[in-house]
DSSP file (Angstrom, degrees, kcal/mol; ACC not computed):
  #  RESIDUE AA STRUCTURE BP1 BP2  ACC     N-H-->O    O-->H-N    N-H-->O    O-->H-N    TCO  KAPPA ALPHA  PHI   PSI    X-CA   Y-CA   Z-CA
    1    1 A M              0   0    0      0, 0.0     3,-0.1     0, 0.0    78,-0.0   0.000 360.0 360.0 360.0 108.0  171.1   43.1 -130.8
    2    2 A N        +     0   0    0      1,-0.3    60,-2.3    59,-0.1     2,-0.5   0.638 360.0  35.3-119.4 -31.8  172.2   46.0 -128.6
    3    3 A R  E    S-a   62   0A   0     58,-0.2    77,-3.3    24,-0.1    78,-1.8  -0.933  72.8-179.8-133.1 107.3  170.1   45.5 -125.5
    4    4 A V  E     -ab  63  81A   0     58,-2.5    60,-3.2    -2,-0.5     2,-0.6  -0.920  17.1-158.8-118.6 129.1  169.5   41.9 -124.4
    5    5 A A  E     -ab  64  82A   0     76,-2.6    78,-2.8    -2,-0.5     2,-0.6  -0.928  10.8-158.7-102.9 123.0  167.6   40.6 -121.4
    6    6 A V  E     +ab  65  83A   0     58,-3.4    60,-2.3    -2,-0.6     2,-0.3  -0.914  19.7 176.2-105.6 121.2  168.5   37.1 -120.5
    7    7 A I  E     + b   0  84A   0     76,-2.6    78,-2.9    -2,-0.6     2,-0.2  -0.762  15.2 110.9-123.6 164.8  165.8   35.4 -118.4
    8    8 A G  E     - b   0  85A   0     -2,-0.3    78,-0.1    76,-0.2     3,-0.1  -0.833  62.2 -52.4 152.1 173.7  165.2   31.9 -116.9
    9    9 A A    >   -     0   0    0     76,-0.5     3,-2.1    -2,-0.2     5,-0.3  -0.231  70.0 -79.9 -69.4 160.7  165.0   30.1 -113.7
   10   10 A S  T 3  S+     0   0    0      1,-0.3    86,-0.2     2,-0.1    -1,-0.2  -0.436 123.3  25.4 -56.8 132.0  167.6   30.2 -111.0
   11   11 A G  T 3  S+     0   0    0     -2,-0.1    -1,-0.3    84,-0.1    84,-0.2   0.469  85.6 115.6  89.0   1.9  170.3   27.7 -112.2
   12   12 A S  S <  S-     0   0    0     -3,-2.1    -2,-0.1    73,-0.1    -3,-0.1   0.635  92.0-103.3 -79.8 -11.9  169.5   28.0 -115.9
   13   13 A G  S  > S+     0   0    0     -4,-0.2     4,-2.6    79,-0.1     5,-0.3   0.628  71.6 144.5 103.9  16.4  172.8   29.6 -116.6
   14   14 A K  H  > S+     0   0    0     -5,-0.3     4,-3.0     1,-0.2     5,-0.2   0.907  71.0  43.7 -56.5 -50.2  171.8   33.2 -117.0
   15   15 A T  H  > S+     0   0    0      2,-0.2     4,-2.3     1,-0.2    -1,-0.2   0.923 116.7  44.9 -68.7 -44.6  174.9   34.9 -115.5
   16   16 A T  H  > S+     0   0    0      2,-0.2     4,-1.8     1,-0.2    -1,-0.2   0.937 117.8  45.1 -62.7 -46.8  177.5   32.7 -117.3
   17   17 A F  H  X S+     0   0    0     -4,-2.6     4,-2.8     1,-0.2    -2,-0.2   0.925 113.0  50.8 -62.1 -46.5  175.6   33.0 -120.6
   18   18 A S  H  X S+     0   0    0     -4,-3.0     4,-2.9    -5,-0.3     5,-0.2   0.884 108.0  51.8 -62.6 -40.5  175.1   36.7 -120.2
   19   19 A A  H  X S+     0   0    0     -4,-2.3     4,-1.9    -5,-0.2    -1,-0.2   0.922 113.0  45.5 -62.2 -43.1  178.8   37.4 -119.5
   20   20 A A  H  X S+     0   0    0     -4,-1.8     4,-2.1     2,-0.2    -2,-0.2   0.907 114.2  48.5 -66.3 -41.7  179.8   35.4 -122.6
   21   21 A L  H  X S+     0   0    0     -4,-2.8     4,-2.5     1,-0.2    -2,-0.2   0.910 109.3  52.8 -65.3 -42.3  177.2   37.2 -124.7
   22   22 A A  H  X>S+     0   0    0     -4,-2.9     5,-2.6     1,-0.2     4,-0.8   0.898 108.7  50.5 -61.3 -40.2  178.2   40.6 -123.4
   23   23 A R  H ><5S+     0   0    0     -4,-1.9     3,-0.7     3,-0.2    -1,-0.2   0.940 111.7  47.7 -62.0 -45.8  181.8   39.8 -124.4
   24   24 A K  H 3<5S+     0   0    0     -4,-2.1    -2,-0.2     1,-0.2    -1,-0.2   0.890 118.0  40.8 -61.7 -39.8  180.8   38.8 -127.9
   25   25 A L  H 3<5S-     0   0    0     -4,-2.5    -1,-0.2    -5,-0.1    -2,-0.2   0.502 106.4-125.4 -86.9  -4.2  178.6   41.9 -128.3
   26   26 A K  T <<5 +     0   0    0     -4,-0.8     2,-0.3    -3,-0.7    -3,-0.2   0.942  66.4 137.7  54.9  48.4  181.2   44.2 -126.7
   27   27 A A      < -     0   0    0     -5,-2.6     2,-0.2    -6,-0.1    35,-0.2  -0.763  61.7 -92.5-120.5 163.6  178.4   45.3 -124.3
   28   28 A T  E     -c   62   0A   0     33,-1.6    35,-2.9    -2,-0.3     2,-0.6  -0.566  35.2-134.6 -74.4 138.4  178.1   45.9 -120.6
   29   29 A H  E     -c   63   0A   0     -2,-0.2     2,-0.5    33,-0.2    35,-0.2  -0.875  19.6-167.0 -97.0 122.7  177.0   43.0 -118.5
   30   30 A V  E     -c   64   0A   0     33,-3.1    35,-2.7    -2,-0.6     2,-0.7  -0.950   3.8-163.3-111.9 118.8  174.4   43.9 -116.0
   31   31 A E  E >>  -c   65   0A   0     -2,-0.5     4,-0.9    33,-0.2     3,-0.8  -0.893   5.8-159.8-104.8 109.8  173.7   41.3 -113.2
   32   32 A L  H >> S+     0   0    0     33,-2.3     4,-1.6    -2,-0.7     3,-0.6   0.832  89.0  62.9 -60.7 -33.6  170.4   42.1 -111.6
   33   33 A D  H 3> S+     0   0    0     32,-0.4     4,-2.3     1,-0.2    -1,-0.3   0.901 100.4  53.9 -57.0 -39.5  171.3   40.0 -108.5
   34   34 A A  H <4 S+     0   0    0     -3,-0.8    -1,-0.2     1,-0.2    -2,-0.2   0.794 112.5  43.6 -66.1 -27.4  174.1   42.5 -107.8
   35   35 A L  H << S+     0   0    0     -4,-0.9    -1,-0.2    -3,-0.6    -2,-0.2   0.682 116.7  47.6 -87.5 -19.6  171.7   45.4 -107.9
   36   36 A H  H  < S+     0   0    0     -4,-1.6     8,-2.8    -3,-0.2     2,-0.4   0.848  94.0  76.5 -91.2 -39.6  169.1   43.6 -105.8
   37   37 A W  E  <  -E   43   0B   0     -4,-2.3     6,-0.2     6,-0.2     3,-0.1  -0.653  53.8-171.9 -92.3 128.6  170.9   42.2 -102.8
   38   38 A E  E >>  -E   42   0B   0      4,-3.5     3,-0.7    -2,-0.4     4,-0.7  -0.510  47.8 -62.4 -97.5 171.9  172.0   44.3  -99.9
   39   39 A P  G >4 S+     0   0    0      0, 0.0     3,-1.0     0, 0.0    -1,-0.2  -0.185 122.8  26.5 -54.6 152.1  174.3   43.0  -97.0
   40   40 A N  G 34 S-     0   0    0     72,-0.3     3,-0.1     1,-0.2    73,-0.1   0.798 131.7 -72.2  61.4  33.0  172.8   40.2  -94.9
   41   41 A W  G <4 S+     0   0    0     -3,-0.7     2,-0.4    70,-0.2    -1,-0.2   0.802  87.5 155.1  55.6  34.0  170.7   39.0  -97.8
   42   42 A R  E <<  -E   38   0B   0     -3,-1.0    -4,-3.5    -4,-0.7    -1,-0.2  -0.784  43.4-123.5 -90.5 133.6  168.3   42.0  -97.5
   43   43 A M  E     -E   37   0B   0     -2,-0.4    -6,-0.2    -6,-0.2     3,-0.1  -0.522  28.1-109.9 -74.1 140.5  166.5   42.9 -100.6
   44   44 A A        -     0   0    0     -8,-2.8    -1,-0.1    -2,-0.2    -9,-0.0  -0.410  42.9 -95.2 -63.5 144.9  166.9   46.4 -101.9
   45   45 A D     >  -     0   0    0      1,-0.1     4,-2.8    -2,-0.1     3,-0.4  -0.348  38.8-112.6 -58.8 145.7  163.8   48.5 -101.5
   46   46 A L  H  > S+     0   0    0      1,-0.2     4,-3.0     2,-0.2     5,-0.3   0.881 115.1  50.3 -55.1 -46.2  161.8   48.5 -104.7
   47   47 A P  H  > S+     0   0    0      0, 0.0     4,-2.0     0, 0.0    -1,-0.2   0.899 113.8  46.9 -61.1 -36.3  162.4   52.2 -105.6
   48   48 A V  H  > S+     0   0    0     -3,-0.4     4,-2.4     2,-0.2    -2,-0.2   0.930 113.0  48.5 -67.5 -45.7  166.1   51.8 -105.0
   49   49 A F  H  X S+     0   0    0     -4,-2.8     4,-2.5     1,-0.2     5,-0.2   0.933 112.1  48.7 -60.5 -47.3  166.2   48.6 -107.1
   50   50 A K  H  X S+     0   0    0     -4,-3.0     4,-2.7     1,-0.2    -1,-0.2   0.900 110.7  51.1 -61.1 -40.2  164.3   50.2 -109.9
   51   51 A Q  H  X S+     0   0    0     -4,-2.0     4,-2.4    -5,-0.3    -1,-0.2   0.912 110.5  48.9 -63.5 -42.2  166.6   53.2 -109.9
   52   52 A R  H  X S+     0   0    0     -4,-2.4     4,-2.5     2,-0.2    -2,-0.2   0.918 113.3  46.4 -63.2 -44.0  169.7   50.9 -110.1
   53   53 A V  H  X S+     0   0    0     -4,-2.5     4,-1.6     2,-0.2    -2,-0.2   0.907 111.4  52.3 -66.4 -41.4  168.2   49.0 -113.0
   54   54 A T  H  < S+     0   0    0     -4,-2.7     3,-0.3    -5,-0.2    -2,-0.2   0.942 113.1  43.9 -58.9 -48.4  167.2   52.1 -114.8
   55   55 A K  H >< S+     0   0    0     -4,-2.4     3,-1.3     1,-0.2     4,-0.3   0.910 112.5  52.1 -64.3 -42.7  170.7   53.6 -114.5
   56   56 A A  H 3< S+     0   0    0     -4,-2.5     3,-0.4     1,-0.3    -1,-0.2   0.758 112.0  46.5 -67.4 -24.4  172.4   50.3 -115.4
   57   57 A T  T 3< S+     0   0    0     -4,-1.6    -1,-0.3    -3,-0.3    -2,-0.2   0.116  83.9  92.7-107.5  21.2  170.3   50.0 -118.6
   58   58 A E    <   +     0   0    0     -3,-1.3    -1,-0.2    -5,-0.1    -2,-0.1   0.701  65.0  99.9 -80.6 -20.7  170.7   53.5 -119.8
   59   59 A A  S    S-     0   0    0     -3,-0.4     3,-0.1    -4,-0.3   -32,-0.0  -0.129  82.8-120.0 -64.6 162.6  173.7   52.5 -122.0
   60   60 A E  S    S+     0   0    0      1,-0.2     2,-0.4   -57,-0.0    -1,-0.1   0.830  99.1  32.9 -71.7 -34.1  173.4   51.9 -125.7
   61   61 A R  S    S+     0   0    0    -35,-0.1   -33,-1.6   -58,-0.1     2,-0.3  -0.986  74.3 139.5-132.0 124.8  174.6   48.3 -125.4
   62   62 A W  E     -ac   3  28A   0    -60,-2.3   -58,-2.5    -2,-0.4     2,-0.4  -0.990  37.9-146.2-156.1 158.5  174.0   45.9 -122.5
   63   63 A V  E     -ac   4  29A   0    -35,-2.9   -33,-3.1    -2,-0.3     2,-0.5  -0.988  24.7-167.8-126.3 118.8  173.2   42.3 -121.6
   64   64 A C  E     -ac   5  30A   0    -60,-3.2   -58,-3.4    -2,-0.4     2,-0.5  -0.919   2.2-161.6-113.6 126.9  171.1   42.1 -118.5
   65   65 A D  E     +ac   6  31A   0    -35,-2.7   -33,-2.3    -2,-0.5   -32,-0.4  -0.923  39.9  81.8-114.6 135.0  170.5   38.8 -116.7
   66   66 A G        -     0   0    0    -60,-2.3   -57,-0.1    -2,-0.5    -2,-0.1  -0.640  56.5-132.0 150.4 155.4  167.8   38.2 -114.2
   67   67 A S        +     0   0    0     -2,-0.2     2,-0.9   -60,-0.1     5,-0.1  -0.102  44.9 150.0-121.3  34.3  164.1   37.3 -113.9
   68   68 A Y    >   -     0   0    0      1,-0.2     3,-1.4     3,-0.1     4,-0.4  -0.584  28.8-165.5 -74.3 107.3  162.9   39.9 -111.4
   69   69 A M  G >  S+     0   0    0     -2,-0.9     3,-1.0     1,-0.3     4,-0.5   0.824  82.6  68.2 -60.7 -31.8  159.3   40.5 -112.3
   70   70 A K  G 3  S+     0   0    0      1,-0.3    -1,-0.3     2,-0.1    -2,-0.1   0.628 112.5  29.2 -70.5 -11.5  159.2   43.6 -110.1
   71   71 A V  G X> S+     0   0    0     -3,-1.4     4,-1.6     2,-0.1     3,-1.2   0.243  87.0 107.9-125.4   9.9  161.6   45.5 -112.5
   72   72 A R  H <>>S+     0   0    0     -3,-1.0     4,-2.7    -4,-0.4     5,-0.6   0.887  74.4  60.5 -54.2 -41.9  160.7   43.7 -115.7
   73   73 A D  H 3>5S+     0   0    0     -4,-0.5     4,-0.6     1,-0.2    -1,-0.3   0.809 105.6  49.5 -59.0 -29.7  158.9   46.8 -117.0
   74   74 A V  H <>5S+     0   0    0     -3,-1.2     4,-0.8     2,-0.1    -2,-0.2   0.975 121.2  27.2 -74.3 -57.3  162.2   48.8 -116.8
   75   75 A F  H  X5S+     0   0    0     -4,-1.6     4,-1.2     2,-0.2    -2,-0.2   0.809 119.1  53.7 -86.0 -27.3  164.6   46.5 -118.6
   76   76 A W  H  <5S+     0   0    0     -4,-2.7     3,-0.2    -5,-0.3    -1,-0.2   0.905 106.8  54.0 -68.2 -38.9  162.2   44.7 -121.0
   77   77 A A  H  <<S+     0   0    0     -5,-0.6    -1,-0.2    -4,-0.6    -2,-0.2   0.831 114.4  41.5 -63.0 -30.3  160.9   48.0 -122.2
   78   78 A R  H  < S+     0   0    0     -4,-0.8    -1,-0.2    -5,-0.1    -2,-0.2   0.663  99.7  92.0 -90.0 -18.9  164.5   49.0 -123.0
   79   79 A A     <  -     0   0    0     -4,-1.2   -75,-0.2    -3,-0.2     3,-0.1  -0.280  52.4-165.5 -74.3 159.7  165.6   45.7 -124.5
   80   80 A D  S    S+     0   0    0    -77,-3.3    75,-2.0     1,-0.3     2,-0.4   0.517  77.8  35.7-112.2 -17.2  165.4   44.7 -128.1
   81   81 A T  E     -bd   4 155A   0    -78,-1.8   -76,-2.6    73,-0.2     2,-0.5  -0.996  60.7-158.3-139.7 140.7  166.0   41.0 -127.5
   82   82 A I  E     -bd   5 156A   0     73,-3.2    75,-2.8    -2,-0.4     2,-0.6  -0.985   6.7-164.7-114.7 127.5  164.9   38.5 -124.9
   83   83 A V  E     -bd   6 157A   0    -78,-2.8   -76,-2.6    -2,-0.5     2,-0.7  -0.962   8.0-161.8-110.4 116.0  167.0   35.3 -124.5
   84   84 A W  E     -bd   7 158A   0     73,-3.0    75,-2.7    -2,-0.6     2,-0.7  -0.871   3.4-157.0-101.5 111.3  165.0   32.7 -122.5
   85   85 A L  E     +bd   8 159A   0    -78,-2.9   -76,-0.5    -2,-0.7    75,-0.2  -0.806  23.5 163.2 -88.2 119.0  167.2   30.0 -121.1
   86   86 A D        +     0   0    0     73,-3.2     3,-0.1    -2,-0.7    -1,-0.1  -0.552   4.9 158.2-138.0  65.4  165.0   27.0 -120.4
   87   87 A P        -     0   0    0      0, 0.0     4,-0.3     0, 0.0    73,-0.1   0.540  55.4-102.9 -77.8  -5.1  167.2   23.9 -120.0
   88   88 A G     >  -     0   0    0      1,-0.1     4,-2.1     2,-0.1     3,-0.2  -0.027  34.4 -77.2  99.0 154.8  164.7   21.9 -118.1
   89   89 A L  H  > S+     0   0    0      1,-0.2     4,-2.8     2,-0.2     5,-0.3   0.871 122.2  54.8 -59.9 -46.1  164.3   20.9 -114.4
   90   90 A P  H  > S+     0   0    0      0, 0.0     4,-2.3     0, 0.0    -1,-0.2   0.915 112.0  45.3 -57.6 -41.3  167.0   18.2 -114.2
   91   91 A T  H  > S+     0   0    0     -4,-0.3     4,-2.6    -3,-0.2     5,-0.2   0.922 113.3  50.1 -66.4 -43.8  169.7   20.6 -115.5
   92   92 A V  H  X S+     0   0    0     -4,-2.1     4,-2.5     2,-0.2     5,-0.2   0.939 113.4  44.9 -60.3 -49.1  168.6   23.4 -113.3
   93   93 A V  H  X S+     0   0    0     -4,-2.8     4,-2.5     2,-0.2     5,-0.2   0.925 113.3  50.3 -63.6 -45.2  168.6   21.3 -110.1
   94   94 A R  H  X S+     0   0    0     -4,-2.3     4,-2.2    -5,-0.3    -1,-0.2   0.929 113.0  46.4 -58.6 -46.3  172.0   19.7 -111.0
   95   95 A R  H  X S+     0   0    0     -4,-2.6     4,-3.0     1,-0.2     5,-0.2   0.907 112.3  50.0 -64.3 -42.4  173.5   23.2 -111.6
   96   96 A L  H  X S+     0   0    0     -4,-2.5     4,-2.8    -5,-0.2     5,-0.3   0.918 111.1  48.1 -64.5 -43.3  172.1   24.7 -108.4
   97   97 A V  H  X S+     0   0    0     -4,-2.5     4,-2.3     2,-0.2     5,-0.2   0.935 116.0  44.3 -63.0 -45.6  173.3   21.8 -106.2
   98   98 A K  H  X S+     0   0    0     -4,-2.2     4,-2.4    -5,-0.2    -2,-0.2   0.931 115.6  47.3 -64.1 -45.9  176.8   22.0 -107.8
   99   99 A R  H  X S+     0   0    0     -4,-3.0     4,-2.8    -5,-0.2     5,-0.2   0.922 113.0  48.3 -62.9 -45.6  176.9   25.8 -107.6
  100  100 A T  H  X S+     0   0    0     -4,-2.8     4,-2.7    -5,-0.2     5,-0.2   0.926 112.7  47.8 -62.3 -45.9  175.7   26.0 -104.0
  101  101 A A  H  X S+     0   0    0     -4,-2.3     4,-2.7    -5,-0.3    -1,-0.2   0.913 113.9  47.7 -62.2 -42.1  178.2   23.3 -102.8
  102  102 A T  H  X S+     0   0    0     -4,-2.4     4,-2.5     2,-0.2     6,-0.2   0.934 114.3  45.5 -64.7 -47.0  181.1   25.1 -104.6
  103  103 A R  H  X>S+     0   0    0     -4,-2.8     5,-1.3     2,-0.2     4,-1.1   0.894 114.8  48.2 -64.9 -39.6  180.2   28.5 -103.3
  104  104 A W  H  <5S+     0   0    0     -4,-2.7     3,-0.3    -5,-0.2    -2,-0.2   0.948 113.4  47.1 -65.4 -47.8  179.7   27.2  -99.8
  105  105 A W  H  <5S+     0   0    0     -4,-2.7    -2,-0.2     1,-0.2    -1,-0.2   0.908 119.8  38.2 -61.2 -43.8  183.0   25.2  -99.8
  106  106 A S  H  <5S-     0   0    0     -4,-2.5    -1,-0.2    -5,-0.2    -2,-0.2   0.593 100.4-133.0 -83.9 -10.9  185.0   28.1 -101.2
  107  107 A Q  T  <5 -     0   0    0     -4,-1.1    -3,-0.2    -3,-0.3    -4,-0.1   0.861  34.6-168.2  56.6  36.7  183.1   30.7  -99.1
  108  108 A E      < -     0   0    0     -5,-1.3     2,-0.5    -6,-0.2     8,-0.4  -0.313  18.6-125.1 -57.3 131.1  182.8   32.8 -102.3
  109  109 A E        -     0   0    0     -3,-0.1     6,-0.2     6,-0.1     3,-0.1  -0.686  32.3-175.4 -81.3 129.1  181.6   36.3 -101.6
  110  110 A L    >   -     0   0    0      4,-4.0     3,-1.1    -2,-0.5     2,-0.2   0.089  46.7 -21.9-100.2-144.8  178.6   37.2 -103.6
  111  111 A W  G >  S-     0   0    0      1,-0.3     3,-1.9     2,-0.2    -1,-0.3  -0.429 128.5  -2.8 -72.4 135.3  176.8   40.5 -103.9
  112  112 A S  G 3  S-     0   0    0      1,-0.3   -72,-0.3    -2,-0.2    -1,-0.3   0.782 130.7 -58.1  56.5  32.2  177.2   43.0 -101.0
  113  113 A G  G <  S+     0   0    0     -3,-1.1    -1,-0.3     1,-0.2    -2,-0.2   0.516  96.3 147.4  81.5   4.7  179.4   40.6  -99.1
  114  114 A N    <   -     0   0    0     -3,-1.9    -4,-4.0    -5,-0.1     2,-0.3  -0.402  27.3-165.9 -74.8 151.0  176.8   37.8  -98.9
  115  115 A R        -     0   0    0     -6,-0.2     2,-0.2    -2,-0.1    -6,-0.1  -0.970  24.0-109.6-132.9 149.7  177.8   34.2  -98.9
  116  116 A E        -     0   0    0     -8,-0.4     2,-0.4    -2,-0.3    -9,-0.1  -0.515  30.4-159.3 -76.9 147.2  175.6   31.1  -99.4
  117  117 A S     >  -     0   0    0     -2,-0.2     4,-0.8     1,-0.1     3,-0.2  -0.969  21.6-137.2-125.7 145.7  175.0   28.8  -96.5
  118  118 A L  H >> S+     0   0    0     -2,-0.4     4,-0.7     1,-0.2     3,-0.6   0.834 100.7  67.6 -67.7 -30.8  173.9   25.2  -96.6
  119  119 A R  H >4 S+     0   0    0      1,-0.3     3,-1.2     2,-0.2    -1,-0.2   0.915  99.0  49.5 -56.3 -44.9  171.4   25.8  -93.8
  120  120 A E  H >4 S+     0   0    0      1,-0.3     3,-1.0    -3,-0.2    -1,-0.3   0.777 105.9  57.9 -67.8 -23.8  169.2   28.0  -96.1
  121  121 A H  H << S+     0   0    0     -4,-0.8    -1,-0.3    -3,-0.6    -2,-0.2   0.567 105.6  49.7 -83.8  -6.9  169.3   25.3  -98.8
  122  122 A F  T << S+     0   0    0     -3,-1.2    -1,-0.3    -4,-0.7     2,-0.2  -0.117 105.1  75.4-116.0  34.7  167.8   22.8  -96.5
  123  123 A S  S X  S-     0   0    0     -3,-1.0     3,-1.6     0, 0.0    -3,-0.1  -0.683 102.9 -85.2-130.0-176.8  165.0   25.1  -95.3
  124  124 A K  T 3  S+     0   0    0      1,-0.3    -4,-0.1    -2,-0.2    -3,-0.1   0.681 126.2  61.1 -66.4 -16.3  161.7   26.4  -96.7
  125  125 A D  T 3  S+     0   0    0     -5,-0.2    -1,-0.3     4,-0.0    -5,-0.1   0.166  76.2 149.1 -93.8  16.2  163.8   29.1  -98.4
  126  126 A S    <>  -     0   0    0     -3,-1.6     4,-2.1     1,-0.2    -5,-0.2  -0.246  47.1-144.6 -56.4 131.4  165.8   26.6 -100.4
  127  127 A L  H  > S+     0   0    0      2,-0.2     4,-2.6     1,-0.2     5,-0.2   0.825 101.2  57.3 -65.7 -31.7  166.9   27.9 -103.8
  128  128 A V  H  > S+     0   0    0      2,-0.2     4,-2.3     1,-0.2    -1,-0.2   0.938 107.9  45.5 -65.3 -46.1  166.3   24.5 -105.3
  129  129 A L  H  > S+     0   0    0      1,-0.2     4,-1.7     2,-0.2    -2,-0.2   0.903 113.0  51.7 -63.0 -40.0  162.7   24.5 -104.2
  130  130 A F  H  X S+     0   0    0     -4,-2.1     4,-2.1     1,-0.2    -2,-0.2   0.925 110.4  48.0 -60.0 -46.0  162.3   28.0 -105.5
  131  131 A A  H  X S+     0   0    0     -4,-2.6     4,-2.5     1,-0.2    -2,-0.2   0.873 105.6  57.9 -65.9 -37.9  163.8   27.0 -108.9
  132  132 A I  H  X S+     0   0    0     -4,-2.3     4,-1.0     1,-0.2    -1,-0.2   0.918 111.1  43.3 -58.5 -42.6  161.5   24.0 -109.2
  133  133 A K  H  X S+     0   0    0     -4,-1.7     4,-2.0     1,-0.2    -1,-0.2   0.882 111.9  55.4 -68.3 -38.3  158.5   26.3 -108.8
  134  134 A Q  H  X S+     0   0    0     -4,-2.1     4,-3.4     1,-0.2     5,-0.3   0.904  98.6  60.2 -62.5 -43.5  160.1   28.8 -111.2
  135  135 A V  H  X S+     0   0    0     -4,-2.5     4,-1.1     1,-0.2    -1,-0.2   0.927 113.4  35.1 -55.4 -51.6  160.6   26.4 -114.1
  136  136 A S  H  X S+     0   0    0     -4,-1.0     4,-0.7     1,-0.2    -1,-0.2   0.883 117.9  53.0 -72.7 -36.5  156.9   25.5 -114.5
  137  137 A R  H >X S+     0   0    0     -4,-2.0     4,-3.2     1,-0.2     3,-1.0   0.911 106.7  52.9 -64.2 -41.7  155.7   29.0 -113.6
  138  138 A H  H 3X S+     0   0    0     -4,-3.4     4,-2.3     1,-0.2    -1,-0.2   0.833  99.2  62.6 -64.5 -31.8  158.0   30.6 -116.2
  139  139 A R  H 3< S+     0   0    0     -4,-1.1    -1,-0.2    -5,-0.3    -2,-0.2   0.759 117.0  30.6 -66.8 -22.5  156.6   28.4 -119.0
  140  140 A V  H <X S+     0   0    0     -3,-1.0     4,-1.3    -4,-0.7    -2,-0.2   0.820 122.9  48.0 -94.5 -45.7  153.2   30.0 -118.4
  141  141 A E  H  X S+     0   0    0     -4,-3.2     4,-2.9     1,-0.2     5,-0.2   0.897 105.2  54.3 -68.8 -45.3  154.3   33.4 -117.3
  142  142 A Y  H  X S+     0   0    0     -4,-2.3     4,-2.9     1,-0.2     5,-0.2   0.936 109.1  46.0 -62.6 -49.5  156.9   34.4 -120.0
  143  143 A P  H  > S+     0   0    0      0, 0.0     4,-1.0     0, 0.0    -1,-0.2   0.912 115.3  49.1 -59.1 -38.8  154.7   33.8 -123.0
  144  144 A R  H >< S+     0   0    0     -4,-1.3     3,-0.5     1,-0.2     4,-0.3   0.936 113.4  45.7 -64.2 -46.1  151.8   35.7 -121.4
  145  145 A A  H >< S+     0   0    0     -4,-2.9     3,-1.5     1,-0.2    -1,-0.2   0.897 109.0  55.3 -65.0 -40.5  154.1   38.6 -120.4
  146  146 A L  H 3< S+     0   0    0     -4,-2.9    -1,-0.2     1,-0.3    -2,-0.2   0.742 103.2  57.1 -66.1 -21.3  155.7   38.8 -123.9
  147  147 A A  T << S+     0   0    0     -4,-1.0    -1,-0.3    -3,-0.5    -2,-0.2   0.540  84.9 109.1 -84.8  -7.3  152.2   39.1 -125.4
  148  148 A E  S X  S-     0   0    0     -3,-1.5     3,-1.7    -4,-0.3     4,-0.2  -0.345  84.2 -94.4 -68.5 148.7  151.5   42.2 -123.3
  149  149 A P  T 3  S+     0   0    0      0, 0.0    -1,-0.1     0, 0.0    -2,-0.1  -0.373 112.6  40.5 -59.1 140.8  151.3   45.6 -125.0
  150  150 A G  T 3  S+     0   0    0     -3,-0.1     3,-0.1    -4,-0.1    -2,-0.1   0.205 104.5  68.3 102.9 -14.8  154.7   47.3 -124.8
  151  151 A Y    X   +     0   0    0     -3,-1.7     3,-1.7    -6,-0.1    -3,-0.1   0.304  62.4 101.0-117.3   7.6  156.7   44.2 -125.5
  152  152 A E  T 3  S+     0   0    0      1,-0.3    -1,-0.1    -4,-0.2    -6,-0.0   0.690  74.8  66.3 -67.3 -15.9  155.8   43.5 -129.1
  153  153 A H  T 3  S+     0   0    0     -3,-0.1    -1,-0.3   -74,-0.1     2,-0.2   0.619  81.9 103.3 -77.2 -12.7  159.1   45.1 -130.2
  154  154 A L    <   -     0   0    0     -3,-1.7     2,-0.5    -8,-0.2   -73,-0.2  -0.489  63.7-143.9 -80.4 137.8  161.1   42.3 -128.5
  155  155 A T  E     -d   81   0A   0    -75,-2.0   -73,-3.2    -2,-0.2     2,-0.5  -0.875  21.9-145.3 -92.3 128.2  162.8   39.5 -130.5
  156  156 A L  E     -d   82   0A   0     -2,-0.5     2,-0.5   -75,-0.2   -73,-0.2  -0.838  17.4-174.1-101.6 131.2  162.5   36.2 -128.5
  157  157 A V  E     -d   83   0A   0    -75,-2.8   -73,-3.0    -2,-0.5     2,-0.7  -0.981   9.7-166.6-118.8 113.7  165.2   33.6 -128.5
  158  158 A H  E     -d   84   0A   0     -2,-0.5     2,-0.5   -75,-0.2   -73,-0.2  -0.899   4.1-172.9-107.7 110.9  164.1   30.5 -126.6
  159  159 A L  E     -d   85   0A   0    -75,-2.7   -73,-3.2    -2,-0.7    -2,-0.0  -0.914   7.7-175.2-110.5 121.2  166.9   28.1 -125.8
  160  160 A T        +     0   0    0     -2,-0.5    -1,-0.1   -75,-0.2   -75,-0.1   0.243  63.4  31.3-106.2  12.3  165.9   24.8 -124.3
  161  161 A S  S  > S-     0   0    0      1,-0.1     4,-2.1   -70,-0.0     5,-0.2  -0.982  76.8-114.0-158.9 156.8  169.3   23.1 -123.6
  162  162 A P  H  > S+     0   0    0      0, 0.0     4,-2.5     0, 0.0     5,-0.2   0.880 118.8  54.3 -59.1 -36.6  172.9   24.0 -122.7
  163  163 A A  H  > S+     0   0    0      2,-0.2     4,-2.6     1,-0.2     5,-0.2   0.910 107.2  49.6 -64.3 -41.6  173.9   22.7 -126.1
  164  164 A A  H  > S+     0   0    0      2,-0.2     4,-2.5     1,-0.2    -1,-0.2   0.897 110.9  50.1 -64.2 -39.3  171.4   25.0 -127.9
  165  165 A A  H  X S+     0   0    0     -4,-2.1     4,-2.5     2,-0.2    -2,-0.2   0.920 111.6  48.0 -64.0 -43.8  172.7   27.9 -125.9
  166  166 A D  H  X S+     0   0    0     -4,-2.5     4,-2.5     2,-0.2    -2,-0.2   0.913 112.6  48.7 -63.2 -42.9  176.3   27.1 -126.8
  167  167 A R  H  X S+     0   0    0     -4,-2.6     4,-1.7     2,-0.2    -2,-0.2   0.918 111.6  49.4 -62.4 -43.6  175.4   26.7 -130.5
  168  168 A W  H  X S+     0   0    0     -4,-2.5     4,-0.6     1,-0.2    -2,-0.2   0.936 113.5  45.5 -63.1 -46.8  173.5   30.0 -130.5
  169  169 A L  H >< S+     0   0    0     -4,-2.5     3,-1.1     1,-0.2    -1,-0.2   0.915 112.0  52.6 -61.2 -42.4  176.4   31.9 -128.9
  170  170 A G  H 3< S+     0   0    0     -4,-2.5    -1,-0.2     1,-0.2    -2,-0.2   0.792 104.6  56.4 -63.7 -29.3  178.9   30.2 -131.2
  171  171 A A  H 3<        0   0    0     -4,-1.7    -1,-0.2     1,-0.2    -2,-0.2   0.614 360.0 360.0 -80.7 -11.9  176.9   31.2 -134.3
  172  172 A L    <<        0   0    0     -3,-1.1    -1,-0.2    -4,-0.6    -2,-0.1   0.505 360.0 360.0 -71.7 360.0  177.0   34.9 -133.4
């Protein structure tokens, strides 16, 4: 395992898991959200985003977290392993609510100076609603994508609970 893509729904634990895995593997941790978001929650233009992901995954050893389909071709093609965090909807929702409240309360600065606001989480753009759709969509989409030509080289690790993720990391 030298180049690992960690995928899953928002709130599945990708960033925390990836940081821990990168430390264990002595690899660079690449957070796709940091490459994607511009100030004022503006998405980076696709060519810019792809260029950033390409540059970030040129290294020999990395752990990249994120489920951005629009750059999947870049980092999946370079990866040797996919770790799919799939802890289930109750865990995802619980984590998102806790994370959002904590970030809002602390006014934690995220990527490019952005901060979470409660208003957006009680709107049609709610991250919780987005994640609810993601969980079921990923269960169909990921197996289909992994079967595409060009990804047969990937080793898949499918972890379906936080305990399974902790055990897997601990066994490395």
